[in-house]
C-alpha positions as CSV (number, residue, x, y, z in Angstrom):
1,M,0.5,-15.4,0.5
2,R,3.8,-13.8,1.6
3,F,3.6,-11.7,4.7
4,G,5.6,-8.7,5.9
5,F,5.6,-5.3,7.5
6,Q,6.5,-1.7,7.0
7,I,10.1,-1.8,8.2
8,S,11.9,1.2,9.8
9,I,14.9,2.7,7.9
10,S,16.1,4.4,11.0
11,G,19.9,4.2,11.2
12,G,20.1,3.4,7.5
13,F,19.1,0.8,5.0
14,S,21.8,-1.6,6.2
15,R,19.6,-2.3,9.3
16,V,16.4,-3.0,7.4
17,V,16.9,-6.7,6.5
18,A,18.0,-7.7,10.1
19,R,14.8,-6.1,11.4
20,A,12.7,-7.8,8.7
21,T,14.1,-11.3,9.4
22,H,13.6,-10.9,13.1
23,L,9.9,-10.3,12.4
24,G,9.7,-13.2,10.0
25,C,9.1,-11.1,6.9
26,E,8.9,-12.7,3.5
27,T,8.1,-9.3,1.8
28,I,8.6,-5.7,3.1
29,Q,7.6,-2.2,2.7
30,I,9.9,0.8,3.4
31,F,10.1,4.5,3.0
32,S,13.0,5.7,0.7
33,G,13.7,8.6,3.1
34,N,12.1,10.8,5.7
35,P,8.4,10.0,5.7
36,R,7.5,13.2,7.4
37,G,9.7,15.7,5.5
38,W,10.3,17.0,2.0
39,K,14.1,16.7,1.9
40,N,16.0,13.4,1.7
41,K,19.7,12.7,1.8
42,P,21.1,11.2,-1.4
43,L,21.1,7.4,-1.4
44,S,24.6,6.0,-0.8
45,S,25.5,3.5,-3.5
46,A,27.4,1.4,-0.9
47,E,24.4,1.2,1.4
48,T,21.9,0.5,-1.4
49,T,24.2,-2.2,-2.8
50,K,24.4,-3.9,0.6
51,F,20.6,-3.6,1.1
52,K,19.9,-5.3,-2.2
53,E,22.4,-8.0,-1.5
54,E,20.8,-8.8,1.9
55,V,17.3,-8.7,0.5
56,K,18.4,-11.2,-2.2
57,K,20.2,-13.4,0.3
58,E,17.2,-13.6,2.7
59,K,14.8,-14.1,-0.2
60,I,12.7,-11.1,0.7
61,N,10.4,-10.2,-2.1
62,P,8.8,-8.2,-3.4
63,V,10.1,-5.0,-1.9
64,F,7.6,-2.1,-1.8
65,V,8.4,1.6,-1.3
66,H,5.8,3.8,0.2
67,M,5.5,7.5,-0.6
68,P,5.9,9.9,2.4
69,Y,3.0,11.4,4.3
70,L,3.2,15.1,3.2
71,P,2.6,14.9,-0.6
72,N,-0.9,15.5,-1.8
73,I,-1.3,15.0,-5.5
74,A,-5.0,15.9,-5.3
75,S,-4.4,19.3,-3.7
76,P,-5.9,22.5,-5.3
77,R,-3.1,24.5,-3.7
78,E,-0.4,25.1,-6.3
79,N,2.6,25.1,-4.1
80,L,1.7,21.9,-2.4
81,Y,0.7,20.3,-5.6
82,F,3.9,20.9,-7.5
83,K,6.0,19.9,-4.4
84,S,4.0,16.7,-4.3
85,I,4.7,15.9,-8.0
86,K,8.4,16.6,-7.4
87,S,8.3,14.2,-4.4
88,L,6.7,11.5,-6.6
89,Q,9.3,11.9,-9.2
90,E,12.1,11.7,-6.7
91,D,10.6,8.6,-5.1
92,L,10.3,6.9,-8.5
93,V,14.1,7.3,-8.9
94,R,14.9,6.3,-5.3
95,T,12.7,3.2,-5.6
96,E,14.7,1.9,-8.6
97,K,18.0,2.6,-6.8
98,L,16.8,0.5,-3.9
99,G,16.1,-2.4,-6.3
100,A,12.3,-2.2,-5.7
101,T,9.7,-2.5,-8.4
102,Y,6.7,-0.9,-6.7
103,L,5.9,2.5,-5.3
104,V,2.7,2.8,-3.2
105,L,0.9,6.1,-3.6
106,H,-1.7,7.7,-1.4
107,L,-4.1,9.5,-3.7
108,G,-4.6,12.5,-1.4
109,S,-7.4,14.8,-0.4
110,R,-9.4,17.3,-2.6
111,I,-9.5,19.8,0.4
112,T,-11.8,22.5,-1.1
113,S,-12.1,21.4,-4.7
114,S,-14.6,19.1,-6.3
115,E,-14.0,15.3,-6.6
116,A,-13.9,15.7,-10.4
117,K,-11.2,18.4,-10.3
118,A,-9.2,16.4,-7.8
119,M,-9.3,13.3,-10.0
120,G,-8.0,15.4,-12.8
121,R,-5.1,16.7,-10.6
122,I,-4.2,13.2,-9.6
123,T,-4.0,11.8,-13.1
124,Q,-2.1,14.9,-14.3
125,A,0.4,14.4,-11.5
126,V,0.9,10.7,-12.2
127,N,1.2,11.2,-16.0
128,H,3.7,14.0,-15.6
129,A,5.9,12.0,-13.1
130,L,5.9,8.8,-15.2
131,A,6.8,10.8,-18.3
132,Q,9.7,12.5,-16.5
133,V,11.0,9.3,-14.9
134,K,11.2,6.6,-17.5
135,N,12.1,3.5,-15.5
136,R,10.4,0.2,-14.7
137,V,8.9,1.2,-11.3
138,I,5.1,0.5,-11.1
139,V,3.0,3.0,-9.1
140,L,0.4,1.4,-7.0
141,L,-2.7,3.5,-6.2
142,E,-3.9,2.8,-2.7
143,N,-7.6,2.9,-1.9
144,T,-8.8,5.1,1.0
145,A,-11.4,4.9,3.7
146,G,-13.0,8.1,2.3
147,Q,-12.3,10.0,5.5
148,G,-12.8,13.7,5.2
149,T,-12.1,14.8,1.6
150,A,-9.9,11.8,0.6
151,I,-10.1,10.5,-3.0
152,G,-10.0,6.9,-4.0
153,Y,-12.5,5.3,-1.6
154,S,-14.5,3.4,-4.4
155,F,-13.3,1.0,-7.0
156,S,-15.1,3.1,-9.6
157,Q,-13.0,6.1,-8.7
158,I,-9.8,4.0,-8.9
159,K,-11.0,2.6,-12.3
160,E,-11.4,6.1,-13.6
161,L,-8.0,7.1,-12.4
162,L,-6.3,4.1,-14.0
163,E,-8.1,4.7,-17.3
164,R,-6.7,8.3,-17.4
165,V,-3.1,7.3,-16.9
166,N,-1.2,7.2,-20.2
167,N,1.3,4.5,-19.4
168,K,-1.0,1.8,-18.2
169,N,1.9,-0.7,-17.8
170,R,3.3,1.3,-14.9
171,V,0.2,1.6,-12.7
172,G,-1.6,-0.9,-10.5
173,V,-3.5,-1.1,-7.2
174,C,-2.7,-1.7,-3.6
175,L,-5.9,-2.7,-1.7
176,D,-6.0,-1.9,2.0
177,T,-8.5,-4.1,3.7
178,A,-9.3,-1.7,6.6
179,H,-9.8,1.2,4.1
180,A,-12.1,-0.9,1.9
181,F,-14.2,-2.0,4.9
182,E,-14.4,1.5,6.3
183,A,-15.5,2.7,2.8
184,G,-18.3,0.3,2.7
185,Y,-17.0,-3.0,1.3
186,D,-18.0,-5.7,3.8
187,L,-14.9,-7.9,3.9
188,S,-16.0,-9.4,7.2
189,E,-18.7,-11.6,5.5
190,K,-18.3,-14.2,2.8
191,E,-20.9,-12.7,0.6
192,G,-19.4,-9.2,1.0
193,L,-15.9,-10.4,0.2
194,E,-17.1,-12.2,-2.9
195,K,-19.1,-9.1,-4.0
196,A,-16.1,-6.9,-3.5
197,I,-13.8,-9.2,-5.5
198,E,-16.3,-9.4,-8.3
199,E,-16.7,-5.6,-8.4
200,F,-13.0,-5.1,-8.4
201,D,-12.4,-7.6,-11.2
202,R,-15.3,-6.2,-13.3
203,L,-14.3,-2.5,-12.9
204,I,-10.5,-2.7,-12.7
205,G,-9.3,-6.3,-13.3
206,L,-7.7,-8.5,-10.7
207,E,-4.5,-8.5,-12.8
208,K,-4.0,-4.9,-11.7
209,L,-4.0,-5.9,-8.0
210,Y,-0.4,-6.2,-6.9
211,L,-0.5,-5.9,-3.1
212,L,-2.7,-6.2,-0.1
213,H,-2.3,-4.0,3.0
214,L,-3.7,-6.4,5.5
215,N,-5.2,-4.4,8.4
216,D,-8.2,-5.0,10.6
217,S,-10.5,-2.0,11.2
218,K,-11.1,-0.3,14.6
219,T,-14.2,1.4,13.2
220,P,-17.4,-0.1,11.9
221,L,-18.4,-0.9,8.3
222,S,-18.9,2.3,6.2
223,S,-17.6,4.5,9.0
224,R,-15.3,6.5,6.7
225,I,-12.9,6.7,9.7
226,D,-9.4,5.4,8.9
227,R,-8.3,3.4,12.0
228,H,-6.1,0.3,11.5
229,W,-6.3,-2.4,14.2
230,H,-4.8,-5.8,15.1
231,I,-5.7,-8.7,12.8
232,G,-8.8,-10.5,14.2
233,D,-9.5,-7.9,16.9
234,G,-11.4,-5.5,14.8
235,Y,-14.6,-5.4,12.8
236,I,-13.4,-7.6,10.0
237,G,-12.5,-10.3,12.5
238,R,-10.6,-13.6,12.4
239,E,-13.0,-15.4,10.1
240,G,-13.0,-12.4,7.7
241,F,-9.2,-12.6,7.5
242,R,-9.3,-16.4,7.1
243,R,-11.4,-16.0,4.0
244,I,-9.3,-13.1,2.6
245,I,-5.9,-14.8,3.1
246,N,-7.0,-18.1,1.6
247,H,-9.3,-16.8,-1.2
248,P,-8.1,-18.3,-4.5
249,E,-8.2,-14.9,-6.2
250,L,-6.0,-13.3,-3.4
251,S,-3.8,-16.0,-1.9
252,H,-1.0,-15.5,-4.4
253,L,-0.5,-11.8,-3.5
254,P,2.1,-10.4,-1.1
255,A,0.6,-8.8,2.0
256,I,2.0,-6.0,4.1
257,L,0.6,-5.6,7.7
258,E,0.3,-2.0,8.9
259,T,-1.2,-2.9,12.2
260,P,-0.5,-0.8,15.3
261,R,2.8,-1.4,17.1
262,K,4.3,-0.3,20.3
263,S,7.0,-2.9,20.1
264,D,8.2,-5.9,18.0
265,E,5.8,-8.0,20.2
266,D,2.8,-6.5,18.5
267,D,4.2,-7.3,15.0
268,L,5.1,-10.9,16.0
269,K,1.6,-11.4,17.4
270,N,-0.1,-10.2,14.2
271,I,2.1,-12.2,11.9
272,S,1.5,-15.3,14.0
273,V,-2.3,-14.8,13.7
274,V,-2.3,-14.5,9.9
275,R,0.0,-17.6,9.6
276,D,-2.2,-19.5,11.9
277,L,-5.2,-18.6,9.7
278,V,-3.3,-20.1,6.7
279,E,-2.6,-23.3,8.6
280,L,-6.1,-23.4,9.8
281,A,-7.4,-23.4,6.2
282,L,-4.9,-26.0,5.1
283,S,-5.8,-28.3,8.0
284,N,-9.5,-27.9,7.2
């Protein structure tokens, strides 16, 4: 398993790789622009070229781009919905310019609409964006904790969304361990992990799983409360992560840690923990 973090693009993409190597990243996740706004500066060809060269030099792969926080492609509100589709299209273009293959997408919240209607909105948005932007970028649907009116908390919902997407070669799944646990998949126990993997494979297919977001949960099983926590210090626990990281169906995947951070020390501690768990398995 290759480990990495969400790396800040503050100050420009030319600073990303240095930050990533300092933290010992083998893979990274970035935003393509302002994560909390709708408008982005055009990507500089000089800066993106340098970024891609440094990524290649340091053998950091894959590179994942994450959609910003504001878009909601499940929204029943027309203005927000169409702005969200436009944002998705823009990020598909920016992801390719950055040399990345994958774009991680939050599925959004239904707000006042039904789940069925929200599911239709999501697939309509993804189909429209993929039809408008014909490149090789693969959109990864990220599972949710099911907090509030969030969509995508069950594997059956994600299966239905994938089935409705026209271009099936350009969609996959990002599985967040904290979200899955909070939604009711008991990844802390061996039996629960095996059951979750079997269900995912039966409904979706493990070949559609491209990325793990490796996060512990600060809230209990089935809480439906989305709170990431430090690896091994939450309800999934060290043994839970030892089994996840070394599971034969998952160990080949890249993993991005989105654990809480006040400084680099938090990230360095978390990546040390996961690497120790790999070594522990090998030694045993």
